[in-house]
DRENRO-727669 format. One record per atom (N, C-alpha, C): residue number from 1; residue in one letter; atom name; y, z, x. Coordinates in steps of 0.001 Angstrom, whole numbers. Last residue first. Example, Ala and Ser with C-alpha at 12.3 -4.5 7.8 and 13.67 -1.06 7.14 Angstrom:
BEGIN
gulo / lumdo / kolvex / py / pz / px
2 / S / N / -2250 / 7080 / 12850 .
2 / S / CA / -1060 / 7140 / 13670 .
2 / S / C / 30 / 7870 / 12900 .
1 / A / N / -5690 / 7800 / 13190 .
1 / A / CA / -4500 / 7800 / 12300 .
1 / A / C / -3300 / 7800 / 13200 .
This chain:
BEGIN
gulo / lumdo / kolvex / py / pz / px
106 / D / N / -11304 / 28602 / 12596 .
106 / D / CA / -12269 / 29009 / 13396 .
106 / D / C / -12395 / 28534 / 14728 .
105 / P / N / -8768 / 29392 / 10149 .
105 / P / CA / -9232 / 28762 / 11520 .
105 / P / C / -10187 / 29141 / 12231 .
104 / S / N / -9922 / 29072 / 6657 .
104 / S / CA / -9803 / 30003 / 7939 .
104 / S / C / -9665 / 29196 / 9269 .
103 / S / N / -8701 / 27441 / 4349 .
103 / S / CA / -9542 / 27446 / 5137 .
103 / S / C / -9121 / 28538 / 6371 .
102 / H / N / -6804 / 27335 / 1806 .
102 / H / CA / -7889 / 28538 / 1958 .
102 / H / C / -8572 / 28460 / 2984 .
101 / R / N / -5904 / 24757 / 1985 .
101 / R / CA / -5000 / 25915 / 2041 .
101 / R / C / -5754 / 27175 / 2305 .
100 / S / N / -7052 / 22160 / 3670 .
100 / S / CA / -7451 / 23139 / 2659 .
100 / S / C / -6217 / 24311 / 2962 .
99 / P / N / -5269 / 19002 / 4392 .
99 / P / CA / -5733 / 20340 / 5024 .
99 / P / C / -6136 / 21349 / 3829 .
98 / A / N / -5774 / 16072 / 2653 .
98 / A / CA / -4962 / 17007 / 3325 .
98 / A / C / -5669 / 18247 / 3438 .
97 / P / N / -7503 / 13367 / 4053 .
97 / P / CA / -7373 / 14362 / 3205 .
97 / P / C / -6485 / 15423 / 3513 .
96 / G / N / -6017 / 10910 / 6255 .
96 / G / CA / -7163 / 11648 / 5776 .
96 / G / C / -6967 / 12743 / 4640 .
95 / S / N / -4828 / 7605 / 6943 .
95 / S / CA / -4630 / 8960 / 6486 .
95 / S / C / -5909 / 9703 / 6156 .
94 / L / N / -6089 / 5032 / 7570 .
94 / L / CA / -4572 / 5438 / 8256 .
94 / L / C / -4417 / 7056 / 8052 .
93 / G / N / -8247 / 4318 / 6355 .
93 / G / CA / -8374 / 5357 / 7365 .
93 / G / C / -7167 / 5422 / 7958 .
92 / V / N / -8632 / 2776 / 4064 .
92 / V / CA / -8597 / 1945 / 5521 .
92 / V / C / -8656 / 2871 / 6491 .
91 / T / N / -8096 / 5044 / 2020 .
91 / T / CA / -9306 / 3892 / 2069 .
91 / T / C / -9598 / 3248 / 3485 .
90 / R / N / -5557 / 6054 / 2416 .
90 / R / CA / -6753 / 6480 / 2825 .
90 / R / C / -8048 / 5820 / 2811 .
89 / S / N / -3914 / 3464 / 1933 .
89 / S / CA / -3718 / 4275 / 3489 .
89 / S / C / -5198 / 5213 / 3700 .
88 / L / N / -4769 / 3395 / -773 .
88 / L / CA / -5047 / 2262 / 330 .
88 / L / C / -5022 / 3047 / 1600 .
87 / R / N / -3522 / 5761 / -1732 .
87 / R / CA / -4838 / 5595 / -1696 .
87 / R / C / -5346 / 4478 / -818 .
86 / S / N / -958 / 5057 / -1249 .
86 / S / CA / -1346 / 6466 / -289 .
86 / S / C / -2960 / 6290 / -359 .
85 / V / N / -270 / 2927 / -2811 .
85 / V / CA / -326 / 2696 / -1109 .
85 / V / C / -803 / 3898 / -573 .
84 / L / N / -749 / 4303 / -5280 .
84 / L / CA / -1741 / 3176 / -4970 .
84 / L / C / -1589 / 2928 / -3262 .
83 / M / N / 1451 / 5717 / -5402 .
83 / M / CA / 201 / 6352 / -5256 .
83 / M / C / -693 / 5457 / -4881 .
82 / L / N / 3359 / 3689 / -5515 .
82 / L / CA / 3459 / 4255 / -4245 .
82 / L / C / 2127 / 5464 / -4144 .
81 / G / N / 2858 / 2770 / -7995 .
81 / G / CA / 2809 / 1792 / -6759 .
81 / G / C / 2531 / 2829 / -5526 .
80 / G / N / 3642 / 4792 / -9665 .
80 / G / CA / 2304 / 4426 / -9559 .
80 / G / C / 1782 / 3545 / -8207 .
79 / F / N / 6305 / 4931 / -9085 .
79 / F / CA / 5437 / 6090 / -8543 .
79 / F / C / 3924 / 5458 / -8525 .
78 / L / N / 6948 / 2363 / -10160 .
78 / L / CA / 7371 / 2740 / -8643 .
78 / L / C / 6339 / 3972 / -8084 .
77 / C / N / 6476 / 3043 / -12786 .
77 / C / CA / 5886 / 1917 / -11983 .
77 / C / C / 5872 / 2189 / -10529 .
76 / L / N / 8158 / 5197 / -13443 .
76 / L / CA / 6796 / 5292 / -13476 .
76 / L / C / 5957 / 4216 / -12670 .
75 / V / N / 10516 / 3674 / -12964 .
75 / V / CA / 10293 / 5281 / -12320 .
75 / V / C / 8713 / 5214 / -12389 .
74 / A / N / 10301 / 1806 / -15100 .
74 / A / CA / 10478 / 1459 / -13528 .
74 / A / C / 10212 / 2483 / -12780 .
73 / G / N / 10037 / 3301 / -17392 .
73 / G / CA / 9068 / 2572 / -17118 .
73 / G / C / 9229 / 2108 / -15655 .
72 / L / N / 12935 / 4478 / -17304 .
72 / L / CA / 11688 / 5145 / -17079 .
72 / L / C / 10600 / 4440 / -16825 .
71 / S / N / 14318 / 1976 / -17822 .
71 / S / CA / 14636 / 2831 / -16495 .
71 / S / C / 13423 / 3766 / -16361 .
70 / V / N / 13515 / 1379 / -20312 .
70 / V / CA / 13184 / 382 / -19127 .
70 / V / C / 13315 / 1072 / -17816 .
69 / A / N / 14558 / 3411 / -21810 .
69 / A / CA / 13009 / 3057 / -21711 .
69 / A / C / 12637 / 2256 / -20543 .
68 / G / N / 17222 / 3226 / -21277 .
68 / G / CA / 16440 / 4571 / -20858 .
68 / G / C / 14899 / 4199 / -20731 .
67 / F / N / 17787 / 1118 / -22611 .
67 / F / CA / 18089 / 834 / -20989 .
67 / F / C / 17231 / 2270 / -20543 .
66 / A / N / 16931 / 1456 / -25165 .
66 / A / CA / 16123 / 396 / -24553 .
66 / A / C / 16596 / 754 / -23071 .
65 / L / N / 19105 / 3460 / -25565 .
65 / L / CA / 17709 / 3727 / -25847 .
65 / L / C / 16691 / 2648 / -24966 .
64 / W / N / 21670 / 2175 / -25439 .
64 / W / CA / 21108 / 2959 / -24064 .
64 / W / C / 19743 / 3543 / -24386 .
63 / G / N / 21078 / -1333 / -26507 .
63 / G / CA / 21676 / 78 / -26327 .
63 / G / C / 21021 / 754 / -25304 .
62 / P / N / 20693 / -3970 / -27069 .
62 / P / CA / 19710 / -3015 / -27658 .
62 / P / C / 20273 / -1489 / -27478 .
61 / G / N / 24225 / -5574 / -27309 .
61 / G / CA / 22641 / -5331 / -27001 .
61 / G / C / 21883 / -4363 / -27468 .
60 / E / N / 27107 / -3789 / -26407 .
60 / E / CA / 26307 / -4868 / -27111 .
60 / E / C / 24774 / -4704 / -26593 .
59 / G / N / 28786 / -1987 / -25033 .
59 / G / CA / 28669 / -1813 / -26298 .
59 / G / C / 27847 / -3001 / -27281 .
58 / A / N / 28820 / -2125 / -22284 .
58 / A / CA / 29819 / -3099 / -23169 .
58 / A / C / 29753 / -3086 / -24791 .
57 / R / N / 26821 / -464 / -21832 .
57 / R / CA / 28027 / 50 / -21434 .
57 / R / C / 29245 / -792 / -22308 .
56 / A / N / 24537 / -2114 / -22540 .
56 / A / CA / 25077 / -1021 / -23397 .
56 / A / C / 26160 / -197 / -23120 .
55 / A / N / 24884 / -4095 / -20524 .
55 / A / CA / 25029 / -4565 / -21912 .
55 / A / C / 25481 / -3234 / -22909 .
54 / A / N / 24236 / -2767 / -18184 .
54 / A / CA / 25434 / -3197 / -18521 .
54 / A / C / 25910 / -3850 / -20028 .
53 / G / N / 21510 / -2049 / -19088 .
53 / G / CA / 22669 / -959 / -18931 .
53 / G / C / 24180 / -1330 / -18831 .
52 / W / N / 20491 / -4645 / -19006 .
52 / W / CA / 20482 / -3674 / -20234 .
52 / W / C / 21640 / -2654 / -20145 .
51 / R / N / 20477 / -5192 / -16293 .
51 / R / CA / 21010 / -6167 / -17326 .
51 / R / C / 21289 / -5333 / -18664 .
50 / I / N / 19399 / -2941 / -15170 .
50 / I / CA / 20646 / -3528 / -14476 .
50 / I / C / 21165 / -4260 / -15713 .
49 / A / N / 16682 / -3196 / -16336 .
49 / A / CA / 17587 / -2029 / -16607 .
49 / A / C / 18862 / -2232 / -16242 .
48 / L / N / 15725 / -5887 / -15678 .
48 / L / CA / 16132 / -5293 / -16919 .
48 / L / C / 17135 / -4219 / -17209 .
47 / F / N / 15408 / -5093 / -12965 .
47 / F / CA / 16240 / -6182 / -13178 .
47 / F / C / 16777 / -6101 / -14686 .
46 / V / N / 13558 / -3221 / -13002 .
46 / V / CA / 14836 / -2843 / -12527 .
46 / V / C / 15802 / -3988 / -12810 .
45 / L / N / 11484 / -4654 / -13998 .
45 / L / CA / 11976 / -3548 / -14679 .
45 / L / C / 13300 / -3036 / -14514 .
44 / L / N / 11121 / -6282 / -11945 .
44 / L / CA / 11367 / -7006 / -13397 .
44 / L / C / 11995 / -5799 / -13944 .
43 / G / N / 10138 / -4578 / -9905 .
43 / G / CA / 11436 / -5501 / -9615 .
43 / G / C / 11874 / -5883 / -11025 .
42 / W / N / 7758 / -3522 / -11234 .
42 / W / CA / 8904 / -2800 / -10746 .
42 / W / C / 10211 / -3560 / -10724 .
41 / V / N / 6038 / -6075 / -11293 .
41 / V / CA / 6609 / -5279 / -12396 .
41 / V / C / 7703 / -4576 / -12168 .
40 / A / N / 6004 / -6199 / -8404 .
40 / A / CA / 6506 / -7343 / -9215 .
40 / A / C / 6977 / -6553 / -10507 .
39 / A / N / 4767 / -3660 / -7807 .
39 / A / CA / 5941 / -4138 / -7103 .
39 / A / C / 6686 / -5195 / -7981 .
38 / S / N / 2102 / -4260 / -9241 .
38 / S / CA / 3236 / -3020 / -9557 .
38 / S / C / 4578 / -3283 / -8804 .
37 / A / N / 1218 / -6296 / -7857 .
37 / A / CA / 1439 / -6501 / -9194 .
37 / A / C / 2491 / -5300 / -9688 .
36 / L / N / 656 / -5203 / -5245 .
36 / L / CA / 1694 / -6227 / -5490 .
36 / L / C / 2275 / -6650 / -6829 .
35 / I / N / -976 / -3327 / -5989 .
35 / I / CA / 255 / -2732 / -5193 .
35 / I / C / 1258 / -3864 / -5418 .
34 / A / N / -3103 / -4601 / -6925 .
34 / A / CA / -2582 / -3778 / -7631 .
34 / A / C / -1260 / -3567 / -7203 .
33 / V / N / -3738 / -6177 / -4329 .
33 / V / CA / -3548 / -6823 / -5527 .
33 / V / C / -2781 / -5906 / -6489 .
32 / A / N / -4755 / -3775 / -2722 .
32 / A / CA / -3604 / -4701 / -2393 .
32 / A / C / -3027 / -5494 / -3607 .
31 / Y / N / -6787 / -2808 / -4060 .
31 / Y / CA / -5673 / -2205 / -4035 .
31 / Y / C / -4419 / -2976 / -3804 .
30 / A / N / -8670 / -4986 / -4005 .
30 / A / CA / -8034 / -4725 / -5318 .
30 / A / C / -6827 / -3733 / -5207 .
29 / A / N / -9018 / -4967 / -1123 .
29 / A / CA / -8209 / -6372 / -1891 .
29 / A / C / -7878 / -6018 / -3111 .
28 / V / N / -10421 / -2745 / -698 .
28 / V / CA / -9144 / -2900 / -76 .
28 / V / C / -8279 / -4139 / -643 .
27 / D / N / -12472 / -3380 / -2267 .
27 / D / CA / -11889 / -2190 / -2646 .
27 / D / C / -10301 / -2383 / -2193 .
26 / R / N / -13757 / -5459 / -990 .
26 / R / CA / -13184 / -5674 / -2171 .
26 / R / C / -12382 / -4591 / -2904 .
25 / R / N / -13295 / -6537 / 2178 .
25 / R / CA / -13910 / -5189 / 1380 .
25 / R / C / -12910 / -5183 / 121 .
24 / W / N / -15026 / -9201 / 3776 .
24 / W / CA / -13817 / -8594 / 2985 .
24 / W / C / -14372 / -7512 / 2189 .
23 / R / N / -15672 / -9018 / 7166 .
23 / R / CA / -16128 / -9044 / 5653 .
23 / R / C / -15050 / -8464 / 5118 .
22 / V / N / -16142 / -10369 / 10434 .
22 / V / CA / -14955 / -9956 / 9183 .
22 / V / C / -15681 / -10104 / 7750 .
21 / P / N / -19169 / -9589 / 12148 .
21 / P / CA / -18365 / -10523 / 11364 .
21 / P / C / -17315 / -9654 / 10326 .
20 / P / N / -18529 / -7419 / 15347 .
20 / P / CA / -19175 / -7881 / 14005 .
20 / P / C / -18332 / -8836 / 13309 .
19 / R / N / -18565 / -8868 / 18399 .
19 / R / CA / -17806 / -8362 / 17378 .
19 / R / C / -18433 / -8492 / 16130 .
18 / E / N / -20880 / -8065 / 20901 .
18 / E / CA / -20287 / -9102 / 20029 .
18 / E / C / -19674 / -8479 / 19078 .
17 / G / N / -20268 / -5453 / 23192 .
17 / G / CA / -20838 / -6437 / 22540 .
17 / G / C / -20192 / -7446 / 21779 .
16 / R / N / -18340 / -4484 / 26477 .
16 / R / CA / -18445 / -4604 / 24732 .
16 / R / C / -19544 / -5623 / 24164 .
15 / R / N / -18387 / -4844 / 28821 .
15 / R / CA / -18629 / -3429 / 28239 .
15 / R / C / -18653 / -3482 / 26854 .
14 / A / N / -20369 / -7011 / 31017 .
14 / A / CA / -19493 / -6660 / 29921 .
14 / A / C / -19685 / -5390 / 29230 .
13 / G / N / -21263 / -5768 / 34323 .
13 / G / CA / -21160 / -6866 / 33210 .
13 / G / C / -20352 / -6410 / 32070 .
12 / A / N / -20528 / -4472 / 36571 .
12 / A / CA / -21939 / -4573 / 36151 .
12 / A / C / -21954 / -5652 / 35311 .
11 / R / N / -18524 / -3599 / 38831 .
11 / R / CA / -18293 / -4180 / 37598 .
11 / R / C / -19517 / -4738 / 37118 .
10 / G / N / -18466 / -3377 / 41531 .
10 / G / CA / -17645 / -2348 / 40434 .
10 / G / C / -17881 / -2639 / 39285 .
9 / P / N / -18370 / -6558 / 42854 .
9 / P / CA / -18692 / -4972 / 43055 .
9 / P / C / -17792 / -3878 / 42099 .
8 / R / N / -19549 / -8812 / 40639 .
8 / R / CA / -18488 / -8231 / 41547 .
8 / R / C / -18732 / -6826 / 41611 .
7 / A / N / -22252 / -11097 / 40899 .
7 / A / CA / -21428 / -9767 / 40184 .
7 / A / C / -20654 / -9393 / 41140 .
6 / A / N / -22054 / -14471 / 41126 .
6 / A / CA / -22487 / -13342 / 41348 .
6 / A / C / -21751 / -12074 / 40985 .
5 / G / N / -20674 / -17092 / 40831 .
5 / G / CA / -21323 / -16159 / 39635 .
5 / G / C / -21975 / -14913 / 39974 .
4 / D / N / -19869 / -18025 / 43372 .
4 / D / CA / -21114 / -18508 / 42835 .
4 / D / C / -21560 / -17874 / 41415 .
3 / D / N / -17427 / -17988 / 44953 .
3 / D / CA / -17343 / -17929 / 43634 .
3 / D / C / -18649 / -18471 / 42674 .
2 / S / N / -17433 / -15867 / 47965 .
2 / S / CA / -17974 / -17125 / 47223 .
2 / S / C / -17708 / -16980 / 45684 .
1 / M / N / -15270 / -14536 / 49983 .
1 / M / CA / -16182 / -14088 / 48931 .
1 / M / C / -16072 / -15481 / 48082 .
């Protein structure tokens, strides 16, 4: 068999066309930046909660009210970040909408 560029038996040609150019999706980038910001703020709030919780137990510093407020903020920030992750997952096609409870199987 010569190597003169003739078509091989059983393979007529390439099965794929050219790849489309990579485009930045602004919605995906916005979700990614928001998730990163949420994770950074969550980390800061957890750090402050640990620090202020130790100070509150020792009887010094802003006390239990500040510890509780920072802890609640950390919980809400984590919840918001996880909601953003689920929205990003749906946007890029990793998950779909939840099935309807009232749909009948056809």
